DOLUMMI-136848 format. One line per 5 residues: number of its first residue (from 1); their letters; for each residue z, y, x of N, C-alpha, C. Coordinates in pm, whole numbers, plus 50000, padded with zeros to 5 digits. Atoms other than C-alpha are relative to their C-alpha. Layout:
N
NUM = a = Z:Y:X:Z:Y:X:Z:Y:X  ... .
This chain:
467
1 = mtqal = 49960:49938:50144:76657:70158:63044:50151:49960:49939  49849:50020:50053:76993:70238:62894:49994:49941:49846  49964:50109:50152:77136:70015:62634:50071:50079:49937  49927:49884:50092:77255:70212:62355:50122:49966:49918  49853:50033:50007:77589:70191:62272:50071:50024:49868 .
6 = pktgy = 49940:50001:50114:77778:70155:61953:50115:50220:50020  49902:49868:50007:77975:70499:61824:50149:49947:49978  49831:50017:50013:78358:70460:61859:50050:50075:49854  49884:49963:50133:78469:70662:61578:50164:50013:50041  49872:49950:49986:78804:70831:61748:49991:50090:49910 .
11 = leleh = 49891:49847:50097:78819:71128:61488:49972:49961:49844  50040:50008:50190:78707:70916:61161:50122:49849:49970  49945:50142:50058:78861:70624:61001:50187:50032:49995  49855:49984:49955:79217:70519:61091:50016:50119:50104  49944:49926:49827:79176:70760:61404:49995:50171:49934 .
16 = tpvtr = 50029:49805:50078:79119:71112:61169:50118:50038:50060  49924:49915:49958:79347:71362:61277:50050:50009:49871  49952:49936:50129:79569:71498:61040:50092:50142:50038  49956:49894:49961:79694:71852:61040:50180:50069:49880  49866:49957:50033:80036:71868:60867:50134:49985:50114 .
21 = elhge = 49882:50057:49918:80356:71865:61073:50098:50009:49884  49861:50065:50047:80696:71719:60856:50134:50013:50026  49898:49962:49968:81037:71771:60870:50075:49909:49950  49835:50096:50056:81296:71470:60802:49952:50016:49807  50128:50069:50144:81045:71340:60446:50127:49881:50044 .
26 = alpvs = 49949:50123:49999:81325:71079:60337:49874:49888:49907  50093:50110:50018:81112:70760:60253:50055:49890:49947  49986:50049:50069:81106:70538:60023:49984:49811:50063  50027:50069:49902:81181:70155:60109:49995:49885:49931  50057:50112:50032:81027:69810:60020:50090:49903:50064 .
31 = geipk = 49907:50090:49887:81284:69530:60124:50096:50055:49979  49874:49865:49912:81596:69687:60374:49978:50004:50079  49951:49942:49843:81643:69887:60644:50103:49905:50009  49868:49992:49953:81902:69678:60850:50114:50107:50025  49945:49874:50019:82222:69852:60831:50054:50030:50212 .
36 = dlagl = 49922:49977:49811:82306:69811:61227:49844:50049:50069  50126:49958:49987:81922:69923:61273:50006:50186:50027  49981:49861:49963:82005:70316:61418:49983:50105:50098  50064:49965:49858:81815:70541:61635:49876:50085:49982  50070:49885:50002:81533:70764:61648:49803:49895:50058 .
41 = yvrns = 50152:50048:49933:81112:70569:61665:49933:50046:50016  50141:49915:50005:80853:70796:61812:49918:49901:50058  50097:50017:49970:80522:70759:61905:49895:50080:49989  50109:49865:49890:80303:70949:62084:49776:50036:49903  50143:50024:50115:79930:71008:61906:49863:50168:50103 .
46 = pnpqf = 50075:49903:49932:79622:71180:62044:49943:50145:49845  49995:49893:50134:79569:71456:61748:49947:50174:50037  50027:49847:49976:79312:71729:61836:50001:50145:49877  49970:49887:50128:79416:72101:61645:49900:50070:49922  50058:49928:50028:79090:72189:61682:49901:49990:49985 .
51 = spmgk = 50095:50081:49931:78773:72071:61663:49951:50024:50121  50030:50022:49823:78638:71909:62006:49903:50074:50039  50140:49971:49980:78400:72106:62207:49890:49931:50053  50070:50058:49940:78108:71884:62273:50039:49837:49965  49951:50100:49990:78179:71499:62335:50155:49961:49947 .
56 = yhwfd = 49817:49973:49974:78533:71379:62234:50029:49839:50013  49925:50142:49945:78714:71102:62415:50126:49969:49884  49841:50039:50057:79061:70933:62233:50083:50028:50110  49856:49999:49953:79245:71007:62522:49975:50205:50058  50014:49875:50018:79145:71422:62454:50090:50070:49919 .
61 = gdgmi = 49940:49924:50154:79336:71473:62120:50116:50119:50089  49900:49988:49950:79636:71665:62185:50125:49967:49937  49901:50068:50033:79969:71503:62177:50054:50017:49878  49943:49991:50116:80135:71470:61847:50104:49898:49995  49901:50069:50037:80475:71300:61800:50003:49974:49840 .
66 = hglrl = 49934:50077:50150:80594:71076:61473:50085:49953:50075  49866:50090:49970:80911:70973:61476:50060:49959:49840  49953:50062:50114:81068:70749:61216:50209:49996:50082  49865:50010:49953:81465:70814:61203:50046:49978:49902  49985:50124:50111:81664:70516:61072:50174:49985:50023 .
71 = gdgka = 49870:49979:50066:82035:70487:60957:50070:50009:49906  49959:50018:50082:82256:70340:60757:49909:49948:49867  50118:50088:50120:81982:70147:60558:49903:50105:49950  50055:49881:50042:81823:70505:60521:49813:50025:50122  50103:49989:49935:81476:70618:60696:49954:50193:49971 .
76 = tymnr = 50128:49894:50034:81293:70962:60737:49921:50022:50077  50065:49995:49894:81028:71079:60908:49971:50103:50046  50008:49889:49930:80889:71364:61088:49880:50017:50072  50075:50015:49859:80600:71475:61303:49940:50136:50018  50018:49876:49920:80530:71749:61559:49894:50005:50132 .
81 = wvetr = 50122:49992:49929:80243:71832:61755:50079:50100:50175  49946:50011:49836:80339:71871:62176:49946:50159:50004  50040:49855:49989:80327:72228:62231:50001:50018:50179  50003:49961:49794:80214:72247:62611:49914:50120:50003  50060:49896:49948:80051:72500:62757:49874:50032:49970 .
86 = gfaae = 50140:50011:50047:79710:72430:62664:49974:49991:49857  49998:50008:50139:79801:72378:62327:50010:50178:49922  50012:49856:50056:79962:72733:62269:49868:50096:50062  50080:49902:50004:79692:72890:62429:49871:49973:49883  50111:50018:50056:79376:72738:62227:50129:50039:49848 .
91 = reakk = 49913:49963:50162:79665:72818:61909:49981:50144:49982  50074:49869:50021:79593:73163:62000:49932:50081:49989  50118:49939:50017:79267:73219:62055:49931:49890:49848  50045:50032:50110:79235:72997:61710:49931:49897:50007  50126:50044:50028:78950:72793:61842:50026:49886:50182 .
96 = alytg = 50011:50055:49909:78904:72523:62121:49992:50014:50123  50043:49931:49911:78900:72644:62491:49966:49886:50104  50010:50128:49919:78928:72284:62660:49843:49949:50030  50107:50091:50019:78573:72063:62709:50136:49831:49994  49914:50086:49935:78728:71687:62742:49924:49925:50072 .
101 = ilepv = 50029:50099:49893:78702:71440:62968:49821:49923:50041  50118:50021:49973:78328:71321:62931:49855:50135:49938  50069:49866:50001:78197:71696:62912:50025:50039:50159  49961:49900:49869:78158:71920:63225:50095:50122:50010  49915:49905:49983:78454:72126:63286:49890:50165:50001 .
106 = raeam = 50031:49892:50019:78393:72496:63149:50034:50121:50163  49897:49853:49953:78424:72815:63378:50082:50051:49939  49875:49877:50080:78611:72995:63158:50135:49952:49954  49880:50173:50014:78862:72682:63166:50128:50069:50166  49995:50044:49829:78911:72732:63531:50155:50109:50007 .
111 = glpgg = 49859:49923:50001:79224:73036:63455:50075:49948:49913  49955:50052:50160:79329:72870:63116:50168:49915:50105  49876:50130:49994:79749:72719:63179:49943:49882:49967  50031:50167:49952:79704:72426:63255:49896:49911:50072  50162:50048:49999:79331:72427:63300:49978:49944:50146 .
116 = pikdt = 50127:49948:50109:79050:72361:63386:50030:49862:49843  49990:50103:50073:79154:72006:63195:50149:49997:49938  49814:50013:50086:79440:72048:62947:50108:49866:49985  49858:50102:49940:79758:71860:63027:50074:49976:49834  49959:49988:50176:79799:71733:62641:50108:49918:49930 .
121 = antdl = 49887:50030:50048:80107:71529:62674:49973:49846:49891  50024:50069:50097:79949:71285:62438:50029:49856:49964  49967:50087:49994:80010:70994:62571:50094:49860:50013  49861:50147:50039:80344:70746:62607:50156:50112:50033  49896:49963:50000:80710:70845:62588:50145:49958:50060 .
126 = vfhqg = 49860:50043:49937:81055:70813:62769:50101:50028:49994  49806:49930:50050:81397:70825:62669:50057:49990:50139  49922:50020:49839:81624:70888:63010:50099:50084:49988  49939:49887:49989:81956:70990:63017:50005:50061:49875  49986:49856:50101:81959:71142:62658:49908:50090:49993 .
131 = rlyal = 50107:49923:50009:81606:71283:62715:49902:49932:50001  50145:50059:50025:81292:71251:62549:49876:50055:50090  50085:49973:49914:81006:71302:62763:49814:49963:49891  50102:49992:50002:80657:71350:62664:49930:50002:50074  50047:50064:49874:80411:71202:62901:49814:49991:49992 .
136 = wwlsg = 50128:50034:49989:80016:71205:63000:49965:49947:50107  50117:50081:49934:79736:70975:63117:49983:50043:50134  50089:49959:49889:79620:71201:63400:50118:50031:50087  49916:49952:49947:79958:71303:63527:50030:50100:49982  50019:49847:50058:80068:71597:63417:50176:50019:50047 .
141 = tpyei = 49850:49974:50058:80436:71737:63331:50031:49962:49937  49941:50017:50130:80662:71635:63150:50049:50077:49930  49942:49954:50089:80741:71747:62842:50153:49955:49924  49908:50032:50106:81093:71765:62662:50023:50003:49873  49960:49971:50139:81135:71665:62325:50119:49984:49918 .
146 = stkdl = 49898:50018:50142:81372:71755:62037:50069:49835:49958  49981:50100:50105:81507:71443:61929:50063:50001:49871  50056:50021:50095:81601:71590:61647:49916:50047:49925  50109:49994:50033:81321:71750:61562:49824:49959:50044  50152:50055:49943:81062:71664:61757:49911:50137:50080 .
151 = stigr = 50052:49890:49943:81031:72058:61898:49995:49959:50148  49990:49967:49810:80909:72114:62239:50112:50081:50031  49910:49981:49920:81215:72172:62462:49900:50112:50101  50098:49921:49811:80935:72281:62790:50008:49896:50134  50058:50093:49906:80857:72115:63098:50095:50016:50068 .
156 = qkfgg = 49872:50093:49914:81078:71906:63328:49947:49984:50120  50037:49976:49878:81020:72023:63674:50110:49917:50134  49910:50038:50009:81321:71834:63770:50074:50082:50099  49964:49859:49890:81506:72151:63966:49851:50070:50099  50108:49961:49887:81137:72225:64118:49937:49881:50073 .
161 = kltgg = 50075:50060:49835:81105:71957:64347:49897:49878:49927  50110:50019:50035:80807:71795:64077:49911:50099:50045  50130:49871:50029:80511:71995:64275:49886:49903:50016  50139:50079:50002:80259:71706:64158:49995:49997:49833  50008:50031:50081:80227:71508:63903:50100:49909:49985 .
166 = fsahp = 49827:50039:50036:80445:71265:63667:49851:49862:49895  50045:50121:50088:80234:70907:63533:50065:49995:49835  49932:49979:50139:80238:70873:63182:50068:49871:49969  49917:50115:50011:80406:70477:63248:50112:50011:50094  49922:50035:49989:80722:70533:63380:50108:49900:49976 .
171 = kvdpr = 49944:50120:50022:80977:70241:63408:50155:50091:50033  49830:49902:49943:81350:70318:63374:50065:49851:50063  49889:50172:49861:81580:69995:63553:50095:50027:49892  49847:49985:50122:81843:69959:63253:50183:49971:50070  49877:50017:49935:82105:69827:63511:50032:50169:50135 .
176 = tgelv = 50034:49970:49985:82039:70111:63724:50039:50197:49941  49976:49899:50016:82017:70368:63533:49841:50140:50047  50129:49924:49931:81663:70530:63736:49936:49970:49934  50062:49919:50036:81394:70662:63657:49857:49998:50094  50118:49986:49898:81095:70553:63845:49815:50037:49970 .
181 = ffdhs = 50110:50003:50044:80744:70662:63812:49873:50036:50135  50147:50011:49922:80376:70758:64006:49962:50149:50017  50060:49927:50086:80157:71016:64011:49865:50010:50089  50126:50051:49938:79807:70976:64088:49877:50138:49958  50107:49916:50013:79490:71177:64098:49844:49945:50038 .
186 = mirtp = 50154:49959:49955:79100:71181:64124:49960:50051:50082  50063:49881:49883:79074:71483:64296:50040:50066:50074  49920:49906:49908:79339:71682:64415:50100:49894:50087  49891:50136:49870:79545:71486:64743:50139:50050:49980  50037:50228:50040:79755:71253:64759:49970:49947:49852 .
191 = hlryg = 50069:50077:50129:79543:71051:64529:50130:49928:50009  49921:50061:50100:79883:70852:64499:50129:50052:50054  49846:49980:49942:80259:70916:64524:50136:49958:49920  49905:50123:50078:80563:70710:64431:50154:50122:49945  49866:49949:50015:80893:70862:64256:50082:49936:49936 .
196 = vvske = 49880:50111:50086:81210:70778:64153:50097:50140:50004  49902:49934:50022:81472:70984:63943:50144:49940:49973  49894:50035:50049:81815:70935:63954:50081:49992:49882  49944:50049:50130:82015:70806:63658:50079:50160:49991  49917:49888:50008:82203:71180:63726:49891:50098:49950 .
201 = gelvr = 50101:49859:49992:81828:71347:63683:49946:50043:50088  50045:49965:49925:81767:71405:63995:49918:49973:50079  50132:50041:49908:81451:71377:64191:50051:49947:50136  49935:50018:49823:81570:71199:64518:49841:49885:50082  50119:50045:49924:81207:71024:64589:49875:50032:50014 .
206 = yeaid = 50113:49933:50044:80871:71155:64585:49924:49969:50164  50026:50015:49865:80682:71016:64838:49796:49981:49972  50131:50032:49964:80277:71055:64954:49969:49828:49989  50010:50110:49976:80106:70672:64927:49847:50033:50065  50137:50000:49964:79797:70672:65139:49903:49850:49904 .
211 = ipeph = 50075:50104:50020:79522:70461:65001:49832:50040:49985  50135:50008:49935:79164:70391:65062:49883:50124:49952  50084:49946:50093:78980:70576:64800:50065:50080:49831  49947:50023:50162:79105:70732:64437:49910:49899:49931  50015:50110:50128:79122:70514:64151:50058:50059:49934 .
216 = ilhdm = 49887:49894:50110:79207:70607:63797:50114:49880:49958  49919:50113:50045:79544:70405:63795:50125:50066:49868  49946:50001:50099:79777:70382:63474:50142:49992:49979  49814:50071:50037:80122:70180:63493:49994:49927:50136  49940:50096:49924:80332:69995:63730:50140:49929:49941 .
221 = altek = 49916:50106:50058:80601:69756:63709:50111:50011:50081  49876:49967:49863:80988:69723:63888:50022:49878:49944  49975:50135:49995:81179:69422:63974:50159:50062:49990  49852:49950:49980:81586:69446:64029:49943:50085:50130  49983:49966:49917:81501:69532:64378:49838:50072:50076 .
226 = ysill = 50138:49935:49949:81140:69655:64421:49915:50078:49867  50047:49931:50111:80872:69890:64267:49821:49960:50054  50121:49990:49916:80497:69807:64248:49905:50100:49924  50132:49943:49991:80208:70025:64267:49902:49932:50013  50150:50125:50074:79871:69882:64081:49865:50164:50101 .
231 = dfpmg = 50118:49878:49940:79550:70032:64293:49845:49865:49957  50152:50016:50000:79236:69910:64112:49881:50069:50009  50152:49908:49949:78867:69944:64224:49963:50060:49869  50055:49923:50057:78767:70128:63954:49992:50206:49993  50031:49851:49932:78692:70483:64038:49876:50108:49981 .
236 = wdkar = 50120:49867:49980:78400:70771:64122:49887:49883:49973  50123:50056:49971:78063:70581:64096:49911:50089:50119  50029:50008:49896:77970:70536:64433:49791:50060:50012  50141:49966:50015:77597:70571:64357:49961:50163:49965  50040:49879:50078:77630:70874:64120:50066:50107:50085 .
241 = laqgk = 49981:49873:49898:77842:71078:64358:49945:50009:50104  50109:49960:49884:77596:71039:64610:49876:50134:49979  50015:49887:50056:77386:71239:64400:50013:50116:49953  49877:49914:50000:77684:71473:64339:50001:49960:49854  49998:49989:50135:77702:71365:63988:50177:49895:49990 .
246 = mrigf = 49895:50105:50044:78051:71196:63874:50021:49917:49852  50051:50101:50132:78043:70902:63641:50116:49894:50107  49908:50115:50015:78323:70635:63619:49930:49892:50022  50012:50098:50015:78274:70298:63775:50086:49872:50050  49908:50123:49925:78382:69973:63877:49928:49942:50086 .
251 = drgmp = 50039:50056:49846:78341:69828:64251:50028:49845:49964  49945:50140:50018:78351:69430:64207:49995:49968:50144  50044:50021:49865:78265:69439:64597:50181:50032:50061  49849:49940:49907:78650:69591:64661:50111:49882:49929  49889:50047:50075:78992:69381:64566:50078:50107:49918 .
256 = srfgi = 49917:49970:50071:79256:69432:64349:50108:50032:50117  49858:49992:49918:79557:69562:64528:50140:50028:49927  49850:49963:50099:79918:69571:64434:50124:50003:50117  49913:49981:49907:80189:69743:64667:50091:49953:49961  49823:50037:50045:80534:69634:64670:50056:50016:50074 .
261 = lprlg = 49902:49932:49971:80832:69856:64793:50094:49999:49965  49867:49996:50057:81197:69871:64782:50005:50102:49932  49983:49856:50107:81318:70106:64485:49989:50172:50102  49978:49877:49922:81413:70381:64768:49911:49976:50116  50068:50045:49882:81164:70245:65025:49939:50161:50047 .
266 = haadv = 50131:49868:49990:80882:70511:65199:49908:49955:50020  50162:50085:50003:80517:70500:65224:49982:49901:50067  49999:50125:49909:80586:70297:65550:50060:49865:49966  49947:50098:50072:80745:70035:65339:49911:49883:49912  50087:50018:50095:80494:69981:65134:49902:49803:50072 .
271 = rwfea = 50130:50071:49922:80288:69631:65148:49935:49935:49887  50125:50043:50092:80001:69534:64992:49931:49883:49970  50071:50118:49999:79861:69224:64851:49868:50038:49954  50128:50009:50014:79504:69168:64797:49970:49929:49854  50086:50076:50093:79349:68993:64438:49900:50018:49938 .
276 = epcym = 50170:49977:50067:79052:68934:64232:49971:50189:49963  50029:49862:50110:78878:69275:64095:50036:50012:49873  49990:50007:50203:78988:69349:63752:50063:50165:50004  49872:49879:50046:79199:69660:63596:50049:49922:49906  49884:50004:50081:79480:69674:63392:50037:50138:49942 .
281 = yhtin = 49885:49872:50073:79601:69936:63124:50149:49984:50063  49909:49999:50015:79913:69838:63087:50095:49876:50052  49919:50141:50044:80197:69558:63231:50092:49965:49951  49841:50085:50118:80491:69331:63059:50102:50054:50103  49867:50013:50001:80730:69283:63278:49997:49967:50161 .
286 = ayeeg = 50028:50012:49817:80741:69228:63722:50207:49942:50008  49891:50099:49942:81030:68993:63834:50019:49937:50132  49953:50113:49829:81191:68805:64167:50035:49870:49932  49947:50214:50020:81213:68423:64165:49928:49968:50167  49913:50067:49868:81333:68303:64502:49851:50099:50077 .
291 = sevvl = 50071:49892:49905:81048:68458:64767:49891:50053:49937  50145:49935:50075:80795:68582:64523:50049:50071:49905  50019:49906:50052:80726:68878:64329:49888:49982:49898  50073:50014:50104:80623:68828:63959:49955:50065:49953  50060:49910:50055:80398:69032:63767:49926:49969:49888 .
296 = igcrv = 50055:50018:50144:80264:69003:63402:49948:50069:49903  50084:49838:50092:80031:69252:63236:49852:49940:49886  50159:50018:50044:79722:69250:63043:49889:49998:50068  50044:49948:49871:79452:69193:63271:49827:50052:49967  50082:49998:50026:79084:69287:63205:49864:49981:50127 .
301 = kdpip = 50084:50084:49840:78819:69102:63430:49899:50075:50045  50060:49906:49969:78584:69368:63397:49973:50116:49895  49962:49908:50032:78635:69686:63296:49854:50099:49916  50081:50018:50047:78254:69769:63288:49899:49923:50028  50135:50139:49998:78004:69474:63277:49873:50097:50050 .
306 = ekqdt = 50150:49983:49969:77647:69526:63418:49916:49932:49879  50062:49975:50134:77546:69415:63063:50097:49994:49848  49907:49970:50067:77732:69581:62830:49984:50007:49868  49983:50046:50140:77837:69482:62490:49926:50068:49883  50048:49919:50143:77607:69615:62185:50032:49977:49868 .
311 = sgdva = 50059:50065:50154:77717:69428:61888:50071:50084:49905  49917:49863:50086:77962:69713:61767:50197:49881:49944  49903:50093:49989:78258:69392:61805:50085:50043:50085  49917:50051:49884:78420:69458:62107:50035:50189:50044  49960:49898:50001:78661:69759:62146:49929:50043:50133 .
316 = rldsi = 50070:49920:49885:78525:70038:62375:50073:50134:50036  49987:49861:50040:78649:70384:62517:49873:50003:50132  50092:49944:49901:78315:70536:62600:49901:49872:50078  50109:50125:49970:78120:70282:62883:50099:49943:50057  49885:50134:49927:78483:70066:62973:50024:49934:49847 .
321 = elvph = 49991:50078:50125:78499:69767:62724:50170:49977:50041  49851:50019:49996:78863:69680:62646:50045:49847:49950  49931:50161:50031:78907:69286:62634:50134:49981:50119  49828:50048:49878:79255:69194:62837:50020:49867:49903  50004:50093:49998:79386:68922:62834:50158:49984:50063 .
326 = lyewr = 49843:49939:49913:79785:68824:62946:49985:49866:50093  50070:50100:49847:79768:68695:63321:50101:50019:50096  49859:50009:49912:80038:68615:63569:49915:50034:50167  50034:50032:49912:79986:68716:63914:50161:49992:50109  49882:49984:49953:80262:68622:64186:49990:50009:50174 .
331 = fdlet = 50035:49942:49887:80315:68763:64539:50086:49948:50104  49943:50072:49837:80476:68561:64859:50070:50096:50047  49944:49930:49919:80672:68814:65068:50035:49937:50135  49929:50050:49888:80755:68567:65284:49834:49948:50104  50155:50065:49920:80357:68394:65372:49889:50140:49930 .
336 = gktke = 50168:49887:50028:80145:68731:65183:49915:49996:49946  50094:50018:50054:79967:68550:65004:50032:49983:49861  50074:49978:50113:79856:68591:64635:49976:49885:49873  50027:50086:50077:79844:68343:64331:50003:50111:49913  50048:49916:50137:79697:68471:63993:49914:49898:49927 .
341 = rkldd = 50120:50102:50070:79579:68278:63703:50036:50095:49814  50018:49956:50132:79498:68365:63289:50085:49932:49959  49896:50066:50121:79765:68278:63041:49944:49945:49841  50035:49998:50116:79607:68289:62736:49853:50053:49936  50131:49975:49993:79255:68352:62571:49979:50124:49896 .
346 = mvtef = 50021:49883:50108:79347:68595:62289:50029:50142:50056  50047:49887:50036:79266:68952:62287:50152:50104:50021  49911:49965:50018:79570:69150:62323:50082:50135:50136  50014:49906:49934:79700:69514:62461:50158:50058:49921  49906:49928:50014:79969:69777:62422:50141:49900:49975 .
351 = prind = 49943:50064:50018:80235:69493:62506:50147:50075:50041  49833:49946:50015:80637:69578:62478:50092:49826:50034  49875:50092:50008:80929:69344:62561:50103:50095:49965  49869:49958:50032:81327:69427:62511:50025:50114:50108  50022:49899:49872:81341:69718:62768:50120:49952:50067 .
356 = aiqgt = 49871:50002:49906:81744:69586:62848:49939:49884:50112  50037:50107:49839:81585:69314:63056:49901:50050:50078  50120:49971:49963:81283:69511:63198:50118:49959:50167  50003:50058:49842:81240:69395:63578:50133:49868:49975  49897:50167:49948:81453:69026:63529:49892:49921:49912 .
361 = karys = 50065:50109:50058:81259:68750:63380:49997:49977:49866  49947:49990:50126:81206:68808:63021:49880:49827:49917  50052:50141:50147:81116:68496:62732:49906:50096:49943  50117:49934:50130:80931:68694:62528:49910:50171:50000  50043:49870:50007:80682:68988:62464:49889:49997:49920 .
366 = ynprv = 50084:49971:50130:80504:69175:62181:49918:50046:49997  50136:49963:49950:80148:69227:62229:49979:50023:49775  50092:49930:50091:79918:69438:61948:49888:49903:50024  50196:50167:50029:79563:69120:61855:49934:50164:49987  50150:49938:50030:79274:69343:61900:49902:49933:49905 .
371 = akgsa = 50146:50081:50122:79043:69371:61597:49888:50035:50090  50192:49989:50006:78674:69324:61598:49999:50146:50003  50041:49882:50013:78540:69662:61654:50006:50124:50086  50102:49961:49849:78366:69917:61871:50181:50087:50029  49890:49820:49999:78706:70225:61799:50120:49807:50039 .
376 = lkfda = 49842:50049:50001:79053:70019:61929:50082:50037:49927  49939:50039:50092:79230:69886:61660:50090:49836:49994  49942:50148:50013:79534:69611:61631:50024:50013:49871  49971:50102:50090:79516:69314:61352:50062:49976:49962  49833:50083:50023:79878:69201:61397:50038:49983:50141 .
381 = lvkyd = 49873:50037:49866:80196:69173:61654:50002:49862:50014  49980:50105:49936:80196:68859:61823:50136:50009:50091  49887:50048:49912:80516:68700:61966:49932:49893:50132  50038:50121:49916:80426:68536:62292:50144:49968:50076  49903:50047:49914:80716:68296:62435:49944:49934:50141 .
386 = ltnla = 50072:50018:49817:80642:68316:62851:50038:49823:50026  49969:50095:49934:80779:68028:62901:49935:49848:49999  50043:50146:50077:80554:67777:62701:49889:50065:49961  50115:49945:50139:80285:68031:62540:49979:49965:49880  50061:50011:50123:80307:67920:62231:50034:50163:49916 .
391 = ktawe = 50035:49852:50089:80275:68254:61995:49971:49969:49811  49969:49987:50144:80376:68352:61654:49958:50195:49968  50031:49799:50075:80183:68653:61466:50047:50057:49876  50007:49883:50132:80237:68915:61229:49918:50040:49945  50117:49930:49989:79961:69024:61068:50035:50101:49832 .
396 = ppkdt = 50006:49917:50147:79966:69338:60803:49938:49970:49902  50130:50007:50055:79794:69402:60493:49851:50024:50008  50197:49998:50008:79423:69323:60484:49966:50195:49969  50034:49886:49963:79264:69656:60627:50079:50059:50079  49954:49849:49981:79547:69837:60761:50025:49903:50117 .
401 = yvgep = 49961:50072:49826:79613:69817:61144:50137:50089:50059  49878:49990:49973:79920:69836:61335:49981:50065:50147  49992:49923:49890:80050:70075:61658:50109:49890:50115  49885:50111:49912:80266:69910:61962:50074:50013:49935  49869:49987:50055:80585:69780:61846:50103:50098:50124 .
406 = sfapr = 49874:50022:49917:80921:69870:61993:50116:49972:49954  49846:50127:49996:81227:69661:62028:50117:50075:49980  49850:49965:50042:81562:69764:61868:50099:49871:50034  49931:50102:49978:81812:69520:61958:50116:49967:49927  49877:49985:50115:82080:69382:61691:50134:50011:50111 .
411 = agakd = 49861:49976:49964:82408:69504:61696:50112:49892:50047  49913:50092:49942:82602:69244:61897:49889:49909:50071  50064:50019:49982:82306:69109:61984:50046:49876:50139  49972:50084:49881:82322:68761:62245:49900:49979:50092  50120:50069:50014:81981:68650:62245:49905:50078:50029 .
416 = eddgy = 50106:49868:49933:81689:68848:62421:49935:50044:49855  50060:49881:50106:81474:68895:62107:50082:49995:49844  49927:49973:50089:81756:68938:61872:50055:50150:49983  50033:49875:50040:81648:69244:61709:49936:50016:49914  50041:50019:50109:81424:69403:61523:49845:50088:50081 .
421 = lvsfg = 50136:49935:49903:81034:69547:61655:49948:50129:49841  50019:49840:50058:80970:69930:61435:49813:50024:50077  50125:49917:49973:80604:70035:61462:49947:50033:49848  50076:49985:50079:80349:70192:61247:49902:49948:49999  50132:50095:50049:80022:70082:61021:49937:50089:49902 .
426 = tsard = 50103:49884:50113:79759:70316:60882:49872:49897:49919  50100:50069:50074:79517:70204:60620:49900:50098:49903  50115:49856:50067:79165:70439:60566:49960:49960:49874  50020:50044:50104:79080:70236:60298:50088:50074:49867  49850:49913:50179:79434:70340:60072:50019:50141:50079 .
431 = dasya = 49973:49872:49927:79455:70652:60286:50138:50017:49996  49848:49961:50073:79779:70565:60311:50060:49976:50148  49960:50046:49912:80007:70483:60637:50195:49952:49972  49911:50031:50030:80313:70295:60666:50132:49991:50125  49923:50030:49846:80633:70217:60929:50045:49861:49954 .
436 = yvlda = 49980:50182:49995:80714:69824:60951:50113:50005:50065  49962:50084:49972:81002:69656:61006:50055:49852:50034  49948:50119:49955:81041:69327:61173:50079:49923:50051  49927:50043:49888:81271:69070:61272:49930:49953:50106  50047:50112:49897:81223:68926:61621:49999:49912:50027 .
441 = ktmte = 49952:50147:50025:81362:68636:61597:49885:49913:49924  50088:50029:50130:81115:68566:61312:49887:50020:50014  50119:49967:49985:80832:68752:61336:49970:50043:49849  50038:50008:50139:80865:68850:60976:50027:50117:49930  49998:49891:50028:80866:69173:60788:50118:49994:49932 .
446 = varla = 49843:50028:50077:81226:69261:60658:49978:50168:49906  50035:49895:50058:81147:69629:60568:49813:50084:50043  50119:49894:50051:80802:69855:60423:50067:50138:49962  49998:49851:50092:80817:70235:60417:49868:50047:49998  50134:49919:49978:80564:70424:60306:50026:50144:50068 .
451 = lphri = 49988:49915:49973:80498:70725:60508:49969:50184:49886  49998:49868:50096:80482:71073:60333:49815:50056:50003  50142:49969:50025:80097:71111:60443:49937:49910:50132  49998:50111:49900:79888:70903:60615:49949:50095:50150  50050:49980:49820:79864:70930:61050:49930:49946:50045 .
456 = plgfh = 50138:50097:49928:79602:70842:61270:50107:49888:50107  49964:50129:49897:79648:70520:61508:50008:50047:50111  49944:49873:49943:79806:70647:61805:50004:49886:50140  49960:50056:49880:79935:70519:62182:50064:49941:50007  49822:50083:49997:80299:70444:62250:50104:50073:50009 .
461 = syfcp = 49911:49961:50105:80604:70449:62130:50118:49970:50100  49881:50060:49888:80967:70430:62257:50101:49966:49879  49866:50002:50048:81319:70335:62086:50115:50068:50018  49874:49923:49916:81597:70591:62147:50117:49954:49884  49861:50080:50080:81930:70398:62004:50107:50136:50044 .
466 = dn = 49839:49883:50023:82232:70658:61846:50067:50031:50091  49865:50021:49851:82475:70519:62184:49954:50033:50040 .
């Protein structure tokens, strides 16, 4: 008997889409914006421009960028849709043309731009060599976004060399300036590719990587020398696939696999390490320590449990339960062995660090805390000290939920945590949204800015410094 699962409400309350695009609205400030906080904080969000066709999944909505420009103790707000090819086709038709991932693909969508599943560029943002890109979780084409007004400049194909997709979560090496990414697909082949864009913006590596079967892949990591590719056993439900039906399943009989290769290595250079079966949406950081490569992230032990939680207290994406915990893997390059351990019981996701130390040992991680409820929301920002696992939490006002923070270093900073965290928050009760600036050292609020309209909760963010 099929269990009745709670409604997730990704078009309701704090997730309700907005229809207005605003441009450079000056914001009232409670507290004081630090004078040295100068740049553009941007967050990507799913925000459908038309009512969806059939069932709606949170990952379906059109990309919308919300931006907070900070400087000289002042702030302005703006928001724009990412004008992808699919978005433009629907705007011209004045209705939705594509179904989402919970519905069968429409035959009519096969010939649509970017079809049959719409590349929405709604997931992440990356800032590389002065260019801001909006990215899609199913490995689409990067869309360049203007840092002046958030308008869509166009698709980035790196001189025509990007012949496939580009993952939602690339990494920028702060030392070399390289942009490291992967491409994945459950349908087209190859199912996994690895890529590197040089600091000059040239695609210098785009390698097919052989994996036993297609899986849903979401993130990666890098160290000073290596890149780490993730291959978790979540893919097509094999029993349903044998019946000619396509549904996502989790194979508890398969290990998790971690592929480590030199930054500019080739497919033949990948070394695979195995670990307990699990899933992970987001890594925190990786680094080298002696003969080991260490990876830290937010691990989900069982994303599709046989006995699903129907209480309504557990965040979920359709059949997938989101119960991630801070976790560590150690891969010994000399012995080929893996060690792994859970670091904390708190449920957190969308973690960030000071990007200036990406790929080296970080002491601090800033993780939003998952709130009780069937729709994913965050009710606090938690600072982890990864040396002793001490944690400090900042909580927004009651019934306000925050998003992924980004770290902005203080001018002349000498310590890793000497800087600020910036995040948006939304209250359905007050029908209002705010921007928050925290002191990252003390996790105390230094400024709160009222936005000119309520904005939905979203995905990932980036801080683009003025310099």
